[in-house]
C-alpha positions as CSV (number, residue, x, y, z in Angstrom):
1,M,12.7,-23.7,12.8
2,S,12.4,-21.4,9.8
3,N,12.9,-17.7,9.7
4,T,10.4,-17.3,7.0
5,I,7.9,-14.4,7.4
6,H,4.4,-15.0,6.2
7,F,2.2,-12.2,4.9
8,P,-1.4,-13.4,5.0
9,I,-2.8,-9.9,4.2
10,V,-2.6,-8.9,0.5
11,V,-4.1,-5.6,-0.7
12,Q,-4.3,-5.1,-4.5
13,C,-3.8,-1.8,-6.3
14,P,-7.2,-0.2,-7.0
15,W,-5.9,1.1,-10.4
16,C,-4.6,-2.0,-12.2
17,E,-5.6,-4.7,-9.7
18,K,-2.2,-6.5,-10.3
19,G,0.3,-4.7,-7.9
20,E,0.2,-5.8,-4.3
21,T,1.0,-4.5,-0.8
22,L,1.6,-7.2,1.8
23,A,1.2,-7.1,5.6
24,D,1.7,-9.7,8.3
25,K,-1.2,-8.5,10.6
26,P,-3.9,-5.8,10.8
27,A,-2.6,-2.6,12.5
28,D,-3.9,0.9,13.3
29,I,-1.9,2.5,10.5
30,K,-2.5,4.2,7.2
31,I,0.1,4.3,4.4
32,S,0.5,5.6,0.9
33,C,1.9,3.1,-1.6
34,Q,3.2,3.3,-5.2
35,C,2.1,0.3,-7.3
36,P,5.2,-1.6,-8.5
37,R,3.3,-2.5,-11.7
38,C,1.5,0.6,-12.9
39,G,3.3,3.3,-10.8
40,R,0.1,4.9,-9.5
41,I,-0.4,6.0,-5.9
42,Y,-3.0,4.6,-3.5
43,H,-3.8,4.7,0.3
44,V,-4.2,1.7,2.5
45,D,-5.9,1.7,5.9
46,F,-4.6,-1.5,7.6
47,S,-7.1,-1.3,10.5
48,T,-10.1,-1.6,8.0
49,L,-8.2,-3.0,5.0
50,K,-9.7,-0.2,2.9
51,V,-7.9,0.9,-0.3
52,E,-8.4,4.3,-2.0
53,K,-7.1,5.7,-5.2
54,A,-4.9,8.8,-4.7
55,A,-2.7,11.2,-6.5
56,A,0.9,12.2,-5.9
57,I,1.6,15.8,-4.8
58,R,4.7,17.5,-5.9
59,R,7.0,18.7,-3.1
60,K,8.0,22.4,-3.1
61,R,11.7,23.0,-3.1
62,G,13.3,25.9,-1.2
63,A,11.4,28.6,0.6
């Protein structure tokens, strides 16, 4: 018996269409990803497998 995990769901980056985000099953979750190829940000809804372009927001430091 193998401990290999299979990721049948592959979502491509909407910017460059080369970077990928992998999932093992659909879930009721939304995440933000940074493409490993082009470095741009996108949102993935794993319940509908919808992908949207997004922009990073700078965090404010201090009060």
